[in-house]
Phi, psi and omega in degrees: 000315173303313178304317181294326177295315183288329177288321178297315186291321177299325185275334193239333192255127175283150180229150181273128178216106178059040177084008185244135175262121187246137169244123187282346180295130182271142178281134187264004176092352184294158175258119178263118181239146187241090176295333175208156177253359172292141181221160179273351181237168176221069186287132174297347180253012192298138185280353175275353177279139178219133182308324184277001181096112174274164180283148181280153183310323183296345179281342179261140171276107187284138179284151176286159174304322177296325175290318174303310180308306177304316186291313185291320176295326175289320175291321175050060173226161174305145186244130174247120180262114185230205185180213018050179173258110181304332183282001171272352174279122182281118188104015177307311179295334174297312183300309186301311182294332186270348181288151174311130183308326180285354181282116171295147182225128172247139173248117172271123184216152177270355180053032174281342181253160177291121179263002185302315181292323178294317183292330180280345185253344179270145181247013188285130184268313183262071182247134177218154185237144177246108192248125184252115175270129180235144184296332176297345178280356185078210189297152186281358188296317181300316179300314176301322179299315179294318176297328171292323175300315178292330171290320181289334180276357182071027180272135175287140177202155182237134181246138182201172175220156176265119184278071177270155180304324188285354182211018181309312179297320182296311182290333175292316173300319179296317180300313176298320179300305186293325177296322176298331183260018173089015186243126174289135186224128182252143174256118186257150180296138175298114182298340172302326180278336180285319195248117174306328180296350178243021188277343175060035175247346181205170169230125178227158184269128178221158167264115185253133182235125173228134179254107184192160171233104187235121181237125181287173185299344179264007174087006177271143178268138173234159181297315187212173179294314182306319179283327176297316183287344179255354182060036182256130177055060177299151175260224183296146171269103193279356167286342186233339187238157171277160177298136177259201182304137183286341182263130179228133177245132177215165176267126183232134180263359188257015179295127190120326178238039174282170172287153183303338182265358191289341176270355172285168188073192189264105189229140174226132172234128177245114179297130178260347179213000000 
């Protein structure tokens, strides 16, 4: 029991050391892509929300499936497709089917949309799903239908809910519901509670170093989710340029107003004031 607690802390909790915020979770080299920021839900704890105003979907020029395929095959790293809701992007199955066969693909989805057509049309073998249930989706029956389809298709998947104050009762009941039907369901801590950088109670200046590859809907790379949704300080444009160093360092004045997941990955923040 003690070892499992220590392991959880090592994987999830940042620690202060001589003014430096460290996250011990190592970056695995994946490419995180956001084909669209559009979503079927409007969860108050969404990592894409920002108090200064995130950019609307219309501010991004969405890439075609063919352009995504060209970029990702050129980078040639494991792919994580997230959003927004990836299944709102027209041509998702084209992206997956067009990738190099050896590249693993993971899809983050809220499973509010029917996945049967996608499963019937995709030929990808090393495919997995990360499925998030949210109370805003209503009753969990539709989510369960999709889970059954994933299971019957032999696809690997992980299911969870966010134990946020706005939906504690609903996701706790959903956990019992899914487990009654034979599916493991995990409750994850609200990352706004885990990380001071997302508390929205102060702003501080930091030197932020992040090791991650995150590509917005327009094909531009950003250092973090917060900057991506605000279209602030883009890095290389991967529709025109090759991928540069996966580690990026910048001076940021928005520590305290980061997106809740911006401390994930391999991240170091040094306070400058």
